[in-house]
Biotite code that builds the C-alpha atoms (Angstrom):
import biotite.structure as struc

atoms = struc.array([
    struc.Atom([-66.965, -49.152, 184.916], chain_id="A", res_id=1, res_name="UNK", atom_name="CA", element="C"),
    struc.Atom([-69.180, -51.813, 187.341], chain_id="A", res_id=2, res_name="UNK", atom_name="CA", element="C"),
    struc.Atom([-70.846, -54.288, 185.350], chain_id="A", res_id=3, res_name="UNK", atom_name="CA", element="C"),
    struc.Atom([-74.711, -53.955, 186.699], chain_id="A", res_id=4, res_name="UNK", atom_name="CA", element="C"),
    struc.Atom([-76.580, -50.882, 187.427], chain_id="A", res_id=5, res_name="UNK", atom_name="CA", element="C"),
    struc.Atom([-79.409, -50.009, 189.903], chain_id="A", res_id=6, res_name="UNK", atom_name="CA", element="C"),
    struc.Atom([-82.524, -50.112, 188.179], chain_id="A", res_id=7, res_name="UNK", atom_name="CA", element="C"),
    struc.Atom([-84.829, -47.572, 190.252], chain_id="A", res_id=8, res_name="UNK", atom_name="CA", element="C"),
    struc.Atom([-88.421, -48.988, 189.321], chain_id="A", res_id=9, res_name="UNK", atom_name="CA", element="C"),
    struc.Atom([-91.007, -51.350, 191.444], chain_id="A", res_id=10, res_name="UNK", atom_name="CA", element="C"),
    struc.Atom([-92.278, -52.500, 188.326], chain_id="A", res_id=11, res_name="UNK", atom_name="CA", element="C"),
    struc.Atom([-91.872, -56.190, 187.236], chain_id="A", res_id=12, res_name="UNK", atom_name="CA", element="C"),
    struc.Atom([-92.298, -55.008, 184.190], chain_id="A", res_id=13, res_name="UNK", atom_name="CA", element="C"),
    struc.Atom([-89.552, -53.048, 183.696], chain_id="A", res_id=14, res_name="UNK", atom_name="CA", element="C"),
    struc.Atom([-87.446, -55.737, 185.222], chain_id="A", res_id=15, res_name="UNK", atom_name="CA", element="C"),
    struc.Atom([-88.113, -58.300, 183.149], chain_id="A", res_id=16, res_name="UNK", atom_name="CA", element="C"),
    struc.Atom([-87.170, -56.131, 179.722], chain_id="A", res_id=17, res_name="UNK", atom_name="CA", element="C"),
    struc.Atom([-84.256, -54.887, 181.219], chain_id="A", res_id=18, res_name="UNK", atom_name="CA", element="C"),
    struc.Atom([-83.128, -58.908, 181.629], chain_id="A", res_id=19, res_name="UNK", atom_name="CA", element="C"),
    struc.Atom([-84.361, -59.131, 177.891], chain_id="A", res_id=20, res_name="UNK", atom_name="CA", element="C"),
    struc.Atom([-81.119, -56.811, 177.203], chain_id="A", res_id=21, res_name="UNK", atom_name="CA", element="C"),
    struc.Atom([-79.139, -58.758, 178.930], chain_id="A", res_id=22, res_name="UNK", atom_name="CA", element="C"),
    struc.Atom([-78.228, -56.387, 181.691], chain_id="A", res_id=23, res_name="UNK", atom_name="CA", element="C"),
    struc.Atom([-77.366, -57.559, 185.457], chain_id="A", res_id=24, res_name="UNK", atom_name="CA", element="C"),
    struc.Atom([-79.510, -55.175, 187.440], chain_id="A", res_id=25, res_name="UNK", atom_name="CA", element="C"),
    struc.Atom([-80.087, -54.377, 191.074], chain_id="A", res_id=26, res_name="UNK", atom_name="CA", element="C"),
    struc.Atom([-83.037, -52.545, 192.537], chain_id="A", res_id=27, res_name="UNK", atom_name="CA", element="C"),
    struc.Atom([-83.079, -49.671, 194.026], chain_id="A", res_id=28, res_name="UNK", atom_name="CA", element="C"),
    struc.Atom([-86.234, -48.757, 195.646], chain_id="A", res_id=29, res_name="UNK", atom_name="CA", element="C"),
    struc.Atom([-87.650, -46.427, 198.388], chain_id="A", res_id=30, res_name="UNK", atom_name="CA", element="C"),
    struc.Atom([-89.911, -47.739, 201.487], chain_id="A", res_id=31, res_name="UNK", atom_name="CA", element="C"),
    struc.Atom([-86.198, -49.180, 204.163], chain_id="A", res_id=32, res_name="UNK", atom_name="CA", element="C"),
    struc.Atom([-85.858, -47.186, 207.000], chain_id="A", res_id=33, res_name="UNK", atom_name="CA", element="C"),
    struc.Atom([-84.791, -43.401, 206.533], chain_id="A", res_id=34, res_name="UNK", atom_name="CA", element="C"),
    struc.Atom([-86.155, -43.084, 203.531], chain_id="A", res_id=35, res_name="UNK", atom_name="CA", element="C"),
    struc.Atom([-89.767, -41.634, 204.749], chain_id="A", res_id=36, res_name="UNK", atom_name="CA", element="C"),
    struc.Atom([-89.049, -38.070, 203.148], chain_id="A", res_id=37, res_name="UNK", atom_name="CA", element="C"),
    struc.Atom([-89.770, -39.797, 199.550], chain_id="A", res_id=38, res_name="UNK", atom_name="CA", element="C"),
    struc.Atom([-93.369, -38.713, 198.299], chain_id="A", res_id=39, res_name="UNK", atom_name="CA", element="C"),
    struc.Atom([-93.856, -39.954, 195.030], chain_id="A", res_id=40, res_name="UNK", atom_name="CA", element="C"),
    struc.Atom([-97.044, -39.360, 195.055], chain_id="A", res_id=41, res_name="UNK", atom_name="CA", element="C"),
    struc.Atom([-95.927, -35.784, 195.451], chain_id="A", res_id=42, res_name="UNK", atom_name="CA", element="C"),
    struc.Atom([-93.315, -36.600, 192.378], chain_id="A", res_id=43, res_name="UNK", atom_name="CA", element="C"),
    struc.Atom([-96.396, -37.446, 190.036], chain_id="A", res_id=44, res_name="UNK", atom_name="CA", element="C"),
    struc.Atom([-98.683, -34.424, 190.570], chain_id="A", res_id=45, res_name="UNK", atom_name="CA", element="C"),
    struc.Atom([-99.303, -32.628, 187.065], chain_id="A", res_id=46, res_name="UNK", atom_name="CA", element="C"),
    struc.Atom([-98.414, -29.110, 187.177], chain_id="A", res_id=47, res_name="UNK", atom_name="CA", element="C"),
    struc.Atom([-101.048, -26.494, 185.965], chain_id="A", res_id=48, res_name="UNK", atom_name="CA", element="C"),
    struc.Atom([-100.808, -26.680, 182.174], chain_id="A", res_id=49, res_name="UNK", atom_name="CA", element="C"),
    struc.Atom([-98.139, -28.400, 182.569], chain_id="A", res_id=50, res_name="UNK", atom_name="CA", element="C"),
    struc.Atom([-97.310, -30.153, 178.713], chain_id="A", res_id=51, res_name="UNK", atom_name="CA", element="C"),
    struc.Atom([-97.807, -34.420, 178.520], chain_id="A", res_id=52, res_name="UNK", atom_name="CA", element="C"),
    struc.Atom([-93.781, -34.623, 177.458], chain_id="A", res_id=53, res_name="UNK", atom_name="CA", element="C"),
    struc.Atom([-93.239, -31.799, 180.248], chain_id="A", res_id=54, res_name="UNK", atom_name="CA", element="C"),
    struc.Atom([-94.638, -33.767, 182.417], chain_id="A", res_id=55, res_name="UNK", atom_name="CA", element="C"),
    struc.Atom([-92.968, -37.249, 182.023], chain_id="A", res_id=56, res_name="UNK", atom_name="CA", element="C"),
    struc.Atom([-89.663, -35.591, 181.582], chain_id="A", res_id=57, res_name="UNK", atom_name="CA", element="C"),
    struc.Atom([-89.990, -34.055, 184.646], chain_id="A", res_id=58, res_name="UNK", atom_name="CA", element="C"),
    struc.Atom([-91.280, -37.077, 186.985], chain_id="A", res_id=59, res_name="UNK", atom_name="CA", element="C"),
    struc.Atom([-88.251, -39.489, 185.227], chain_id="A", res_id=60, res_name="UNK", atom_name="CA", element="C"),
    struc.Atom([-85.877, -36.305, 186.026], chain_id="A", res_id=61, res_name="UNK", atom_name="CA", element="C"),
    struc.Atom([-86.940, -36.847, 189.832], chain_id="A", res_id=62, res_name="UNK", atom_name="CA", element="C"),
    struc.Atom([-87.749, -39.609, 190.703], chain_id="A", res_id=63, res_name="UNK", atom_name="CA", element="C"),
    struc.Atom([-83.757, -40.429, 189.029], chain_id="A", res_id=64, res_name="UNK", atom_name="CA", element="C"),
    struc.Atom([-82.550, -37.161, 191.719], chain_id="A", res_id=65, res_name="UNK", atom_name="CA", element="C"),
    struc.Atom([-84.372, -39.314, 194.758], chain_id="A", res_id=66, res_name="UNK", atom_name="CA", element="C"),
    struc.Atom([-82.602, -42.682, 193.211], chain_id="A", res_id=67, res_name="UNK", atom_name="CA", element="C"),
    struc.Atom([-78.957, -41.034, 193.603], chain_id="A", res_id=68, res_name="UNK", atom_name="CA", element="C"),
    struc.Atom([-79.997, -39.331, 196.506], chain_id="A", res_id=69, res_name="UNK", atom_name="CA", element="C"),
    struc.Atom([-81.326, -42.747, 198.469], chain_id="A", res_id=70, res_name="UNK", atom_name="CA", element="C"),
    struc.Atom([-78.380, -44.784, 196.953], chain_id="A", res_id=71, res_name="UNK", atom_name="CA", element="C"),
    struc.Atom([-75.405, -42.384, 198.736], chain_id="A", res_id=72, res_name="UNK", atom_name="CA", element="C"),
    struc.Atom([-77.342, -42.463, 201.626], chain_id="A", res_id=73, res_name="UNK", atom_name="CA", element="C"),
    struc.Atom([-77.507, -45.903, 201.611], chain_id="A", res_id=74, res_name="UNK", atom_name="CA", element="C"),
    struc.Atom([-73.704, -46.117, 201.190], chain_id="A", res_id=75, res_name="UNK", atom_name="CA", element="C"),
    struc.Atom([-74.092, -48.508, 198.397], chain_id="A", res_id=76, res_name="UNK", atom_name="CA", element="C"),
    struc.Atom([-71.354, -48.998, 195.595], chain_id="A", res_id=77, res_name="UNK", atom_name="CA", element="C"),
    struc.Atom([-71.672, -46.732, 192.925], chain_id="A", res_id=78, res_name="UNK", atom_name="CA", element="C"),
    struc.Atom([-72.904, -47.614, 189.738], chain_id="A", res_id=79, res_name="UNK", atom_name="CA", element="C"),
    struc.Atom([-75.016, -45.970, 186.679], chain_id="A", res_id=80, res_name="UNK", atom_name="CA", element="C"),
    struc.Atom([-78.861, -45.781, 188.355], chain_id="A", res_id=81, res_name="UNK", atom_name="CA", element="C"),
    struc.Atom([-81.115, -46.220, 185.343], chain_id="A", res_id=82, res_name="UNK", atom_name="CA", element="C"),
    struc.Atom([-85.213, -44.287, 185.858], chain_id="A", res_id=83, res_name="UNK", atom_name="CA", element="C"),
    struc.Atom([-87.640, -44.345, 183.431], chain_id="A", res_id=84, res_name="UNK", atom_name="CA", element="C"),
    struc.Atom([-91.803, -42.785, 183.546], chain_id="A", res_id=85, res_name="UNK", atom_name="CA", element="C"),
    struc.Atom([-94.685, -43.637, 181.672], chain_id="A", res_id=86, res_name="UNK", atom_name="CA", element="C"),
    struc.Atom([-97.695, -41.472, 180.871], chain_id="A", res_id=87, res_name="UNK", atom_name="CA", element="C"),
    struc.Atom([-101.418, -42.054, 178.969], chain_id="A", res_id=88, res_name="UNK", atom_name="CA", element="C"),
    struc.Atom([-101.998, -38.317, 176.831], chain_id="A", res_id=89, res_name="UNK", atom_name="CA", element="C"),
    struc.Atom([-105.492, -37.444, 175.492], chain_id="A", res_id=90, res_name="UNK", atom_name="CA", element="C"),
    struc.Atom([-104.727, -34.237, 173.186], chain_id="A", res_id=91, res_name="UNK", atom_name="CA", element="C"),
    struc.Atom([-103.035, -32.644, 176.424], chain_id="A", res_id=92, res_name="UNK", atom_name="CA", element="C"),
    struc.Atom([-104.608, -34.112, 179.831], chain_id="A", res_id=93, res_name="UNK", atom_name="CA", element="C"),
    struc.Atom([-102.684, -36.514, 181.338], chain_id="A", res_id=94, res_name="UNK", atom_name="CA", element="C"),
    struc.Atom([-103.392, -39.534, 182.232], chain_id="A", res_id=95, res_name="UNK", atom_name="CA", element="C"),
    struc.Atom([-101.726, -40.889, 185.611], chain_id="A", res_id=96, res_name="UNK", atom_name="CA", element="C"),
    struc.Atom([-102.626, -44.253, 188.129], chain_id="A", res_id=97, res_name="UNK", atom_name="CA", element="C"),
    struc.Atom([-106.249, -44.846, 188.425], chain_id="A", res_id=98, res_name="UNK", atom_name="CA", element="C"),
    struc.Atom([-107.196, -44.089, 192.191], chain_id="A", res_id=99, res_name="UNK", atom_name="CA", element="C"),
    struc.Atom([-109.829, -46.868, 192.472], chain_id="A", res_id=100, res_name="UNK", atom_name="CA", element="C"),
    struc.Atom([-111.927, -49.217, 190.029], chain_id="A", res_id=101, res_name="UNK", atom_name="CA", element="C"),
    struc.Atom([-114.099, -46.249, 189.048], chain_id="A", res_id=102, res_name="UNK", atom_name="CA", element="C"),
    struc.Atom([-111.642, -43.641, 187.787], chain_id="A", res_id=103, res_name="UNK", atom_name="CA", element="C"),
    struc.Atom([-110.116, -46.962, 185.969], chain_id="A", res_id=104, res_name="UNK", atom_name="CA", element="C"),
    struc.Atom([-113.080, -47.271, 184.267], chain_id="A", res_id=105, res_name="UNK", atom_name="CA", element="C"),
    struc.Atom([-114.282, -43.089, 183.353], chain_id="A", res_id=106, res_name="UNK", atom_name="CA", element="C"),
    struc.Atom([-110.651, -43.446, 181.873], chain_id="A", res_id=107, res_name="UNK", atom_name="CA", element="C"),
    struc.Atom([-110.630, -46.041, 179.988], chain_id="A", res_id=108, res_name="UNK", atom_name="CA", element="C"),
    struc.Atom([-114.265, -44.684, 178.500], chain_id="A", res_id=109, res_name="UNK", atom_name="CA", element="C"),
    struc.Atom([-112.361, -41.745, 178.150], chain_id="A", res_id=110, res_name="UNK", atom_name="CA", element="C"),
    struc.Atom([-109.603, -43.527, 175.633], chain_id="A", res_id=111, res_name="UNK", atom_name="CA", element="C"),
    struc.Atom([-112.020, -46.147, 173.888], chain_id="A", res_id=112, res_name="UNK", atom_name="CA", element="C"),
    struc.Atom([-112.599, -45.144, 169.995], chain_id="A", res_id=113, res_name="UNK", atom_name="CA", element="C"),
    struc.Atom([-109.729, -42.815, 170.137], chain_id="A", res_id=114, res_name="UNK", atom_name="CA", element="C"),
    struc.Atom([-105.843, -42.572, 169.384], chain_id="A", res_id=115, res_name="UNK", atom_name="CA", element="C"),
    struc.Atom([-103.892, -41.455, 171.853], chain_id="A", res_id=116, res_name="UNK", atom_name="CA", element="C"),
    struc.Atom([-99.754, -41.318, 172.830], chain_id="A", res_id=117, res_name="UNK", atom_name="CA", element="C"),
    struc.Atom([-97.862, -42.941, 175.244], chain_id="A", res_id=118, res_name="UNK", atom_name="CA", element="C"),
    struc.Atom([-95.043, -41.921, 176.597], chain_id="A", res_id=119, res_name="UNK", atom_name="CA", element="C"),
    struc.Atom([-92.119, -42.948, 178.286], chain_id="A", res_id=120, res_name="UNK", atom_name="CA", element="C"),
    struc.Atom([-89.058, -41.064, 179.537], chain_id="A", res_id=121, res_name="UNK", atom_name="CA", element="C"),
    struc.Atom([-85.407, -42.862, 180.462], chain_id="A", res_id=122, res_name="UNK", atom_name="CA", element="C"),
    struc.Atom([-82.419, -41.607, 182.373], chain_id="A", res_id=123, res_name="UNK", atom_name="CA", element="C"),
    struc.Atom([-79.530, -42.427, 183.269], chain_id="A", res_id=124, res_name="UNK", atom_name="CA", element="C"),
    struc.Atom([-77.431, -41.253, 186.012], chain_id="A", res_id=125, res_name="UNK", atom_name="CA", element="C"),
    struc.Atom([-73.353, -42.134, 185.268], chain_id="A", res_id=126, res_name="UNK", atom_name="CA", element="C"),
    struc.Atom([-71.085, -40.594, 187.554], chain_id="A", res_id=127, res_name="UNK", atom_name="CA", element="C"),
    struc.Atom([-72.100, -36.762, 187.618], chain_id="A", res_id=128, res_name="UNK", atom_name="CA", element="C"),
    struc.Atom([-73.417, -37.384, 183.903], chain_id="A", res_id=129, res_name="UNK", atom_name="CA", element="C"),
    struc.Atom([-77.304, -37.960, 182.682], chain_id="A", res_id=130, res_name="UNK", atom_name="CA", element="C"),
    struc.Atom([-78.757, -39.527, 179.528], chain_id="A", res_id=131, res_name="UNK", atom_name="CA", element="C"),
    struc.Atom([-81.919, -39.019, 178.841], chain_id="A", res_id=132, res_name="UNK", atom_name="CA", element="C"),
    struc.Atom([-83.866, -40.443, 176.156], chain_id="A", res_id=133, res_name="UNK", atom_name="CA", element="C"),
    struc.Atom([-88.656, -39.959, 175.162], chain_id="A", res_id=134, res_name="UNK", atom_name="CA", element="C"),
    struc.Atom([-90.537, -42.718, 173.032], chain_id="A", res_id=135, res_name="UNK", atom_name="CA", element="C"),
    struc.Atom([-93.604, -41.801, 171.942], chain_id="A", res_id=136, res_name="UNK", atom_name="CA", element="C"),
    struc.Atom([-95.807, -44.027, 171.058], chain_id="A", res_id=137, res_name="UNK", atom_name="CA", element="C"),
    struc.Atom([-99.675, -43.862, 169.675], chain_id="A", res_id=138, res_name="UNK", atom_name="CA", element="C"),
    struc.Atom([-102.268, -46.696, 170.643], chain_id="A", res_id=139, res_name="UNK", atom_name="CA", element="C"),
    struc.Atom([-106.176, -46.442, 169.211], chain_id="A", res_id=140, res_name="UNK", atom_name="CA", element="C"),
    struc.Atom([-108.724, -48.105, 171.047], chain_id="A", res_id=141, res_name="UNK", atom_name="CA", element="C"),
    struc.Atom([-111.695, -49.499, 169.510], chain_id="A", res_id=142, res_name="UNK", atom_name="CA", element="C"),
    struc.Atom([-114.823, -48.803, 171.350], chain_id="A", res_id=143, res_name="UNK", atom_name="CA", element="C"),
    struc.Atom([-115.711, -50.172, 173.913], chain_id="A", res_id=144, res_name="UNK", atom_name="CA", element="C"),
    struc.Atom([-119.387, -50.820, 175.828], chain_id="A", res_id=145, res_name="UNK", atom_name="CA", element="C"),
    struc.Atom([-119.713, -49.958, 179.337], chain_id="A", res_id=146, res_name="UNK", atom_name="CA", element="C"),
    struc.Atom([-119.929, -53.775, 179.647], chain_id="A", res_id=147, res_name="UNK", atom_name="CA", element="C"),
    struc.Atom([-116.532, -54.804, 178.339], chain_id="A", res_id=148, res_name="UNK", atom_name="CA", element="C"),
    struc.Atom([-115.028, -52.019, 180.552], chain_id="A", res_id=149, res_name="UNK", atom_name="CA", element="C"),
    struc.Atom([-116.508, -52.648, 183.705], chain_id="A", res_id=150, res_name="UNK", atom_name="CA", element="C"),
    struc.Atom([-115.698, -56.266, 182.980], chain_id="A", res_id=151, res_name="UNK", atom_name="CA", element="C"),
    struc.Atom([-111.882, -55.397, 182.246], chain_id="A", res_id=152, res_name="UNK", atom_name="CA", element="C"),
    struc.Atom([-112.008, -53.076, 185.209], chain_id="A", res_id=153, res_name="UNK", atom_name="CA", element="C"),
    struc.Atom([-113.043, -56.550, 187.304], chain_id="A", res_id=154, res_name="UNK", atom_name="CA", element="C"),
    struc.Atom([-110.309, -58.395, 186.438], chain_id="A", res_id=155, res_name="UNK", atom_name="CA", element="C"),
    struc.Atom([-108.058, -55.598, 188.422], chain_id="A", res_id=156, res_name="UNK", atom_name="CA", element="C"),
    struc.Atom([-105.577, -55.256, 185.791], chain_id="A", res_id=157, res_name="UNK", atom_name="CA", element="C"),
    struc.Atom([-106.090, -51.446, 184.854], chain_id="A", res_id=158, res_name="UNK", atom_name="CA", element="C"),
    struc.Atom([-105.229, -50.474, 188.691], chain_id="A", res_id=159, res_name="UNK", atom_name="CA", element="C"),
    struc.Atom([-101.268, -49.444, 189.284], chain_id="A", res_id=160, res_name="UNK", atom_name="CA", element="C"),
    struc.Atom([-101.183, -49.026, 185.501], chain_id="A", res_id=161, res_name="UNK", atom_name="CA", element="C"),
    struc.Atom([-101.187, -45.150, 184.001], chain_id="A", res_id=162, res_name="UNK", atom_name="CA", element="C"),
    struc.Atom([-104.106, -44.810, 181.699], chain_id="A", res_id=163, res_name="UNK", atom_name="CA", element="C"),
    struc.Atom([-105.936, -47.871, 183.588], chain_id="A", res_id=164, res_name="UNK", atom_name="CA", element="C"),
    struc.Atom([-104.787, -50.709, 181.542], chain_id="A", res_id=165, res_name="UNK", atom_name="CA", element="C"),
    struc.Atom([-102.092, -52.678, 180.503], chain_id="A", res_id=166, res_name="UNK", atom_name="CA", element="C"),
    struc.Atom([-100.657, -53.514, 176.671], chain_id="A", res_id=167, res_name="UNK", atom_name="CA", element="C"),
    struc.Atom([-99.138, -56.971, 177.338], chain_id="A", res_id=168, res_name="UNK", atom_name="CA", element="C"),
    struc.Atom([-102.767, -58.077, 179.046], chain_id="A", res_id=169, res_name="UNK", atom_name="CA", element="C"),
    struc.Atom([-106.209, -58.026, 178.644], chain_id="A", res_id=170, res_name="UNK", atom_name="CA", element="C"),
    struc.Atom([-106.397, -54.449, 176.963], chain_id="A", res_id=171, res_name="UNK", atom_name="CA", element="C"),
    struc.Atom([-104.584, -55.663, 173.819], chain_id="A", res_id=172, res_name="UNK", atom_name="CA", element="C"),
    struc.Atom([-107.439, -57.490, 173.138], chain_id="A", res_id=173, res_name="UNK", atom_name="CA", element="C"),
    struc.Atom([-109.013, -53.462, 171.715], chain_id="A", res_id=174, res_name="UNK", atom_name="CA", element="C"),
    struc.Atom([-106.045, -52.285, 170.730], chain_id="A", res_id=175, res_name="UNK", atom_name="CA", element="C"),
    struc.Atom([-106.716, -51.476, 166.828], chain_id="A", res_id=176, res_name="UNK", atom_name="CA", element="C"),
    struc.Atom([-103.735, -50.135, 165.564], chain_id="A", res_id=177, res_name="UNK", atom_name="CA", element="C"),
    struc.Atom([-99.961, -49.328, 167.475], chain_id="A", res_id=178, res_name="UNK", atom_name="CA", element="C"),
    struc.Atom([-97.441, -46.964, 166.207], chain_id="A", res_id=179, res_name="UNK", atom_name="CA", element="C"),
    struc.Atom([-94.071, -46.668, 167.688], chain_id="A", res_id=180, res_name="UNK", atom_name="CA", element="C"),
    struc.Atom([-92.560, -48.603, 170.384], chain_id="A", res_id=181, res_name="UNK", atom_name="CA", element="C"),
    struc.Atom([-93.989, -51.731, 171.756], chain_id="A", res_id=182, res_name="UNK", atom_name="CA", element="C"),
    struc.Atom([-91.896, -52.045, 174.893], chain_id="A", res_id=183, res_name="UNK", atom_name="CA", element="C"),
    struc.Atom([-92.238, -48.745, 175.124], chain_id="A", res_id=184, res_name="UNK", atom_name="CA", element="C"),
    struc.Atom([-95.842, -48.674, 175.821], chain_id="A", res_id=185, res_name="UNK", atom_name="CA", element="C"),
    struc.Atom([-94.742, -51.653, 179.267], chain_id="A", res_id=186, res_name="UNK", atom_name="CA", element="C"),
    struc.Atom([-92.439, -49.399, 180.664], chain_id="A", res_id=187, res_name="UNK", atom_name="CA", element="C"),
    struc.Atom([-89.198, -49.687, 179.014], chain_id="A", res_id=188, res_name="UNK", atom_name="CA", element="C"),
    struc.Atom([-88.278, -48.876, 175.515], chain_id="A", res_id=189, res_name="UNK", atom_name="CA", element="C"),
    struc.Atom([-85.963, -51.157, 174.721], chain_id="A", res_id=190, res_name="UNK", atom_name="CA", element="C"),
    struc.Atom([-83.977, -48.984, 171.338], chain_id="A", res_id=191, res_name="UNK", atom_name="CA", element="C"),
    struc.Atom([-83.707, -45.828, 173.761], chain_id="A", res_id=192, res_name="UNK", atom_name="CA", element="C"),
    struc.Atom([-82.457, -48.159, 176.419], chain_id="A", res_id=193, res_name="UNK", atom_name="CA", element="C"),
    struc.Atom([-80.084, -50.042, 175.197], chain_id="A", res_id=194, res_name="UNK", atom_name="CA", element="C"),
    struc.Atom([-78.902, -46.203, 173.452], chain_id="A", res_id=195, res_name="UNK", atom_name="CA", element="C"),
    struc.Atom([-78.201, -45.091, 176.943], chain_id="A", res_id=196, res_name="UNK", atom_name="CA", element="C"),
    struc.Atom([-76.503, -47.917, 178.427], chain_id="A", res_id=197, res_name="UNK", atom_name="CA", element="C"),
    struc.Atom([-74.300, -48.158, 175.091], chain_id="A", res_id=198, res_name="UNK", atom_name="CA", element="C"),
    struc.Atom([-73.472, -44.472, 175.679], chain_id="A", res_id=199, res_name="UNK", atom_name="CA", element="C"),
    struc.Atom([-73.041, -45.774, 179.176], chain_id="A", res_id=200, res_name="UNK", atom_name="CA", element="C"),
    struc.Atom([-69.715, -47.825, 178.017], chain_id="A", res_id=201, res_name="UNK", atom_name="CA", element="C"),
    struc.Atom([-72.214, -51.281, 178.747], chain_id="A", res_id=202, res_name="UNK", atom_name="CA", element="C"),
    struc.Atom([-71.490, -53.866, 174.779], chain_id="A", res_id=203, res_name="UNK", atom_name="CA", element="C"),
    struc.Atom([-75.336, -54.870, 174.285], chain_id="A", res_id=204, res_name="UNK", atom_name="CA", element="C"),
])
């Protein structure tokens, strides 16, 4: 069993959380020569009528498929590959990453004053075997004024984040209540990830 895993994620938060578990990892990212066929945006398109749970599990599986192919294509040493995806849902409406600042402001206006779910799927490829887990948390935002939303969006923090906010940043000032996994809301649920890694033979 190798003493490291590949992390197929650009997220610095997922790297930090994995380091917190004490797991040695190497990044396995696209965007090098030969990976032009990978289209992350196409993977993240929501299918008609798709439920949030089905969506986040499907996207995580597709991202892991791409990472497995990437490792083989590059001729890298065999090691477990970890992939994760997070989405925000209000009812059956899925909130991905905002396209721009106005889009982020619209998302936040809809989430403000309501409870929403944060779903994070995790998948680990170990040889031919795939292990997976799902973390679902509930977050209640306080009501926010237009000025508060605009001030938060102006920080740039909402861009690149599902639901247009980062729980570990300034948005925490508007979180009235949280039930579930704080690390899951950040992007990598520690408990579920540790379970998968233990199942793969890692001492956590």
